[in-house]
C-alpha positions in Angstrom: -24.6 -6.5 -17.1 -24.5 -6.5 -21.1 -27.2 -5.4 -23.4 -28.6 -8.3 -26.1 -28.5 -6.6 -29.8 -31.8 -8.4 -31.0 -33.1 -5.4 -33.2 -34.1 -6.9 -36.5 -37.6 -8.7 -36.8 -36.7 -11.2 -39.5 -37.1 -15.4 -38.9 -33.0 -15.3 -39.3 -31.9 -12.4 -37.2 -33.8 -14.4 -34.1 -32.4 -17.7 -34.6 -29.9 -18.0 -32.2 -25.8 -17.5 -33.2 -24.9 -20.5 -31.7 -27.1 -23.5 -31.4 -25.6 -26.5 -29.9 -27.4 -29.6 -29.6 -27.1 -33.2 -27.5 -22.5 -32.6 -27.8 -20.7 -35.2 -26.6 -17.2 -35.7 -26.6 -15.6 -39.1 -26.1 -11.9 -39.1 -25.6 -10.2 -42.4 -26.7 -7.2 -44.0 -24.6 -4.9 -46.8 -25.0 -7.0 -48.4 -21.9 -9.8 -46.8 -21.3 -12.5 -44.5 -22.9 -13.3 -40.6 -21.4 -17.1 -39.7 -21.4 -16.1 -36.0 -21.3 -19.5 -34.0 -22.8 -22.5 -35.6 -22.5 -25.9 -34.7 -24.6 -25.5 -30.8 -23.8 -27.6 -28.2 -25.0 -26.4 -24.8 -25.3 -27.6 -21.8 -27.1 -26.0 -18.1 -27.6 -28.1 -15.7 -29.1 -27.2 -12.4 -30.9 -25.0 -10.3 -28.6 -25.9 -12.0 -25.8 -23.2 -13.1 -22.9 -23.5 -16.4 -21.7 -22.0 -17.5 -18.5 -20.6 -21.3 -18.7 -19.9 -22.3 -14.8 -18.7 -25.5 -12.9 -15.8 -27.0 -11.0 -12.8 -28.3 -12.8 -13.1 -31.6 -14.5 -16.8 -30.4 -15.7 -16.5 -30.0 -19.7 -16.8 -26.4 -19.8 -13.4 -26.3 -22.1 -14.2 -29.1 -23.9 -17.3 -28.0 -25.4 -15.6 -24.3 -26.2 -13.1 -26.3 -27.7 -16.1 -28.4 -29.5 -17.2 -25.6 -31.4 -14.2 -24.1 -32.5 -13.1 -28.5 -33.4 -10.0 -28.0 -31.6 -9.4 -30.8 -30.2 -6.8 -33.7 -30.5 -8.0 -36.5 -33.0 -8.3 -38.7 -29.7 -11.4 -36.9 -29.6 -15.2 -38.2 -30.8 -17.5 -35.4 -31.3 -21.3 -35.9 -31.8 -24.2 -33.3 -32.1 -24.9 -30.7 -34.6 -23.1 -26.9 -33.7 -24.5 -24.7 -35.5 -23.5 -20.7 -36.1 -25.2 -19.3 -37.7 -27.3 -21.7 -39.1 -24.4 -23.4 -40.2 -23.5 -26.7 -38.4 -19.9 -26.5 -38.1 -18.8 -30.5 -37.7 -19.8 -30.6 -41.2 -17.1 -28.0 -41.9 -13.3 -29.4 -43.3 -10.2 -27.9 -42.1 -10.1 -25.1 -44.5 -13.9 -23.9 -44.0 -12.7 -23.9 -39.9 -9.4 -21.8 -40.8 -11.3 -19.6 -42.2 -13.9 -18.6 -39.0 -11.6 -19.2 -36.6 -10.1 -15.8 -36.0 -12.7 -14.1 -38.3 -16.3 -14.6 -37.0 -15.6 -16.6 -34.1 -12.3 -15.8 -31.7 -11.1 -17.7 -29.0 -9.4 -15.7 -25.6 -7.7 -18.8 -23.7 -7.4 -19.3 -20.1 -3.2 -19.4 -20.1 -2.3 -16.2 -22.4 1.8 -17.4 -21.9 1.1 -20.4 -23.5 -1.4 -18.8 -26.3 1.6 -16.7 -27.9 4.5 -17.8 -30.2 7.4 -17.1 -28.1 9.8 -16.1 -30.9 7.6 -13.5 -33.2 6.7 -10.2 -31.4 2.9 -9.9 -30.5 2.5 -7.3 -32.6 3.3 -9.4 -35.5 0.9 -12.2 -34.3 -2.5 -10.0 -34.5 -0.7 -8.2 -37.4 -0.7 -11.8 -38.8 -4.5 -12.2 -38.0 -5.4 -9.5 -39.6 -3.6 -10.4 -43.0 -4.5 -13.9 -42.9 -8.9 -12.7 -42.7 -9.3 -9.5 -43.3 -5.6 -8.5 -45.4 -5.3 -4.8 -46.5 -4.2 -4.5 -50.2 -0.9 -6.2 -51.0 -0.5 -7.5 -47.3 -1.5 -10.7 -47.8 -0.2 -13.6 -45.5 2.7 -15.6 -47.9 2.9 -19.0 -48.5 6.5 -19.0 -46.5 4.5 -17.8 -43.7 1.9 -20.5 -43.9 5.4 -23.4 -44.0 6.8 -24.6 -41.1 9.6 -22.8 -42.1 8.0 -19.4 -41.6 9.2 -18.7 -38.0 12.8 -19.3 -39.5 12.0 -17.5 -42.0 9.5 -14.2 -40.9 10.6 -10.9 -42.0 11.0 -8.2 -38.9 10.3 -5.3 -40.6 7.0 -5.7 -40.2 5.9 -2.6 -39.2 7.5 -0.8 -42.6 6.0 -3.9 -45.2 3.0 -4.1 -43.8 1.8 -0.8 -43.0 -2.2 -0.3 -43.0 -2.3 -3.5 -40.9 0.5 -2.7 -38.6 -1.1 0.7 -38.0 -4.7 -1.5 -37.2 -2.4 -3.8 -34.7 -1.4 -0.3 -32.7 -4.3 1.2 -33.1 -6.0 -2.3 -31.2 -2.9 -2.4 -28.6 -4.0 1.2 -27.6 -7.6 0.0 -27.2 -7.3 -2.5 -25.2 -5.2 0.1 -22.5 -1.6 -1.3 -23.3 0.6 1.3 -23.0 3.3 2.4 -25.3 1.7 0.5 -27.9 3.8 1.5 -30.8 6.8 0.4 -28.6 5.2 -2.9 -27.3 3.8 -4.2 -30.1 7.7 -4.8 -31.2 7.9 -6.3 -28.1 8.1 -10.4 -27.6 5.7 -11.9 -25.3 8.6 -12.7 -22.4 8.9 -9.1 -22.2 4.9 -9.1 -21.0 3.4 -9.0 -17.7 0.8 -11.8 -17.3 -2.1 -8.8 -17.7 -0.4 -7.3 -20.7 -0.2 -11.2 -22.8 -3.8 -10.9 -21.9 -4.8 -8.0 -23.3 -2.2 -8.7 -26.7 -4.7 -12.0 -26.8 -7.8 -10.2 -26.7 -6.3 -7.9 -29.2 -5.6 -10.5 -31.6 -9.0 -11.7 -30.6 -11.3 -8.7 -31.7 -9.0 -7.5 -34.6 -11.6 -9.1 -37.5 -14.4 -8.4 -34.8 -15.6 -11.4 -34.3 -19.4 -12.6 -34.2 -18.8 -14.6 -31.5 -16.1 -14.5 -28.6 -15.2 -17.4 -26.4 -13.8 -16.2 -23.2 -12.0 -19.5 -21.5 -11.2 -18.2 -18.2 -10.3 -15.0 -19.3 -9.4 -13.6 -15.8 -7.8 -16.1 -13.9 -4.2 -15.6 -13.5 -4.7 -11.6 -12.8 -5.4 -9.7 -9.9 -8.3 -8.1 -9.3 -7.6 -4.8 -10.5 -6.2 -6.1 -14.0 -9.3 -8.2 -14.0 -12.0 -5.4 -13.5 -9.9 -4.0 -16.9 -10.4 -7.1 -18.6 -14.1 -7.2 -17.7 -14.6 -3.9 -19.1 -12.7 -4.3 -22.1 -15.1 -7.4 -22.8 -18.4 -4.9 -21.9 -16.7 -2.1 -24.4 -15.7 -5.3 -27.1 -19.7 -6.2 -27.0 -20.8 -2.8 -26.9 -18.6 -1.8 -30.0 -19.4 -4.4 -32.2 -22.5 -6.0 -30.8 -20.4 -9.3 -30.3 -21.7 -12.6 -28.4 -19.6 -14.0 -25.7 -19.5 -17.8 -24.3 -18.1 -16.8 -21.0 -16.0 -19.8 -19.4 -15.3 -19.4 -15.8 -15.0 -20.8 -11.7 -16.0 -17.2 -10.3 -19.7 -17.0 -9.8 -19.2 -13.1 -8.9 -18.3 -12.8 -12.4 -20.8 -14.6 -13.8 -23.5 -12.2 -12.0 -21.8 -8.9 -13.6 -21.4 -9.9 -17.0 -23.3 -12.7 -17.7 -27.2 -12.0 -19.2 -27.6 -16.3 -18.2 -25.8 -19.0 -17.0 -25.9 -22.5 -17.9 -24.2 -24.6 -14.8 -21.6 -27.8 -16.0 -21.0 -31.3 -14.1 -19.0 -34.1 -14.9 -20.0 -33.2 -18.5 -23.5 -32.8 -17.9 -25.4 -29.1 -18.3 -27.6 -29.4 -15.2 -29.3 -26.0 -15.4 -29.5 -23.3 -16.9 -31.4 -19.6 -16.8 -31.4 -15.8 -16.9 -28.6 -15.0 -14.6 -30.9 -13.2 -11.9 -33.2 -16.1 -11.8 -30.1 -18.6 -11.1 -29.2 -16.3 -7.9 -31.8 -15.8 -6.4 -33.6 -19.0 -7.2 -31.0 -21.5 -7.5 -33.1 -24.9 -8.3 -30.5 -28.0 -9.1 -28.6 -29.1 -5.8 -25.0 -28.6 -7.9 -26.0 -25.4 -8.1 -26.9 -24.4 -4.7 -23.8 -26.5 -3.4 -22.0 -24.2 -5.3 -23.5 -20.7 -4.1 -23.6 -21.9 -0.8 -19.4 -22.6 -0.9 -19.0 -18.6 -2.5 -17.4 -16.5 0.3 -19.5 -13.1 0.8 -18.4 -9.5 1.9 -20.1 -9.4 4.8 -18.8 -12.8 6.6 -20.1 -13.9 9.5 -20.6 -17.2 7.9 -19.1 -19.8 7.3 -17.9 -21.8 4.2 -19.9 -24.7 3.4 -17.3 -27.1 0.9 -18.8 -29.6 -1.0 -17.1 -32.5 -0.3 -15.7 -34.8 -2.9 -14.8 -34.5 -6.4 -16.1 -34.1 -10.0 -16.4 -38.3 -11.1 -14.3 -39.2 -14.6 -16.7 -41.2 -16.6 -15.0 -44.1 -18.6 -18.0 -45.7 -19.1 -21.3 -43.9 -20.5 -22.5 -42.9 -18.1 -26.4 -43.4 -16.7 -28.5 -41.4 -14.0 -27.8 -38.4 -12.7 -23.7 -37.4 -12.3 -23.9 -35.7 -9.3 -25.9 -38.4 -6.9 -22.6 -39.4 -5.3 -22.3 -36.2 -3.9 -26.1 -35.1 -3.5 -27.9 -35.2 -0.4 -31.0 -35.2 -2.1 -30.1 -38.6 -4.1 -33.2 -40.9 -4.9 -33.5 -43.9 -6.7 -35.2 -42.4 -9.4 -31.4 -40.4 -9.9 -29.5 -43.6 -10.5 -32.0 -45.3 -13.7 -31.3 -42.4 -15.9 -30.4 -38.6 -16.8 -33.3 -36.4 -15.8 -34.8 -34.3 -18.6 -34.5 -30.6 -19.1 -37.3 -29.6 -15.9 -39.0 -26.1 -16.3 -39.3 -24.3 -13.2 -40.4 -21.5 -12.1 -39.1 -18.8 -9.1 -42.1 -20.5 -6.6 -41.3 -24.2 -7.4 -40.3 -26.1 -5.0 -38.6 -29.5 -4.7 -40.4 -32.8 -4.0 -39.8 -34.4 -1.0 -37.0 -37.0 -0.5 -38.1 -40.0 2.5 -35.6 -42.6 3.7 -36.3 -45.8 3.8 -34.4 -46.9 5.8 -33.3 -50.6 5.4 -36.2 -51.4 2.9 -34.5 -53.1 -0.6 -34.4 -51.2 -3.5 -37.6 -50.4 -6.3 -37.3 -51.8 -9.5 -35.3 -49.2 -12.3 -38.4 -47.3 -13.6 -38.3 -44.0 -15.7 -37.9 -40.3 -14.6 -40.9 -38.8 -13.6 -43.3 -36.3 -16.0 -43.8 -32.5 -15.6 -45.6 -30.7 -13.7 -47.3 -29.2 -16.3 -46.4 -28.2 -20.1 -45.6 -24.7 -19.2 -42.2 -23.4 -20.8 -39.5 -21.7 -18.7 -36.4 -20.2 -19.5 -35.3 -21.5 -16.6 -34.7 -25.0 -16.3 -33.0 -27.9 -14.0 -31.9 -31.5 -15.2 -33.2 -32.6 -11.7 -36.2 -35.3 -10.7 -36.7 -33.2 -7.5 -38.8 -30.9 -10.2 -40.9 -34.1 -11.1 -44.9 -34.4 -11.2 -44.4 -37.3 -8.3 -45.7 -36.0 -5.0 -42.7 -37.9 -3.3 -39.6 -39.9 -4.2 -37.8 -42.2 -2.4 -34.0 -42.5 -0.6 -31.9 -45.4 -1.4 -30.8 -47.7 0.9 -27.4 -46.0 0.6 -27.0 -42.6 0.2 -25.0 -39.4 1.0 -27.3 -37.7 3.2 -26.6 -37.4 6.9 -26.5 -40.1 9.1 -29.5 -41.0 11.1 -32.0 -39.2 8.8 -34.7 -40.7 8.2 -37.4 -38.4 7.3 -37.7 -35.7 4.9 -34.4 -34.5 3.9 -34.2 -30.5 2.8 -33.7 -29.7 -0.3 -35.3 -26.7 -1.0 -34.4 -23.9 1.2 -32.0 -21.5 -1.7 -28.9 -19.7 -0.3 -29.2 -16.6 1.6 -26.8 -13.9 0.1 -26.1 -15.5 -3.0 -24.7 -12.7 -4.1 -20.9 -12.7 -4.0 -20.1 -9.6 -4.6 
């Protein structure tokens, strides 16, 4: 796990490097709208690694791309995304181009489609350096910036841009690419999947960014290469004090590399906690379901997969998006998305009792907090409100024949997946 690099005592240094508040993203199609991200609050401290986990379709990558303002024109983004105190959503395209690749970099989940096939890998890394931190006389020309740049690009970058090329070769060596002088001259199709990922990491760290967004950086790699990539990211963080926003499906990787974790489901952030707190005492039913579905090395237990699929919201969502798959669902879950309830390690969920065939109650507000206390661990789940008991709806996904309390308090045993 990484160490946080917070040493200054000034107010500016104590503020999060990245502070996302009430972020919502809607895609407007010809036939329908899709509410992809809904009211997400997220922060990344200086030198911290924050993991974002959740099933495919939960809004993880859309959230990351919103930070860089790289969504297509059909996206409507609201909220605030403050980076080092400045709201990125208010910046124009030129200002964002200056930030991307310089102070904020991203490692994409598909390295094959993220590299330009007609330029050598070294040329692409060198161009990043020459765009944001150019050595004297080695800036990017107007022709390179034009639509014809790929066609008329000089093939002798190693000679014409000697200093940036030396930096590129050094980066290739640092990220573990063998024969870096030779490999820098080769094209993406000559690289393996792991080497393409290393080339992307070299590009991402070439300007020593303050924030590195890693979107599934180890998905297509074997376990040996995965371990090397994770070690490399840890080395980058230790060397440059870089903050990392790490997006992944792999709960084992999360526990190994992240300081804190944000769990997303259907565009909502449903639980946030320090990593050990989340694994030792998960609170939200969705987080518990994720951990129960993780294979364990010791074996002896059957996997408990979560049935159903992440819903696609074509109407503005109301209530908890996990209600349709949750065994602890109750009437309050359908009325409004639950607020962030602070929870401690000893907090137990409220009882949920079936009402049988009784008609539903009127819409009501979510339960209030149990106290004014504050914790780093919060769960958007009414089970952690102040009511003494909650009532299940007439039709719910609970086990058939259950007319008493629905068990929701048991945390998964042995949730460590590595």
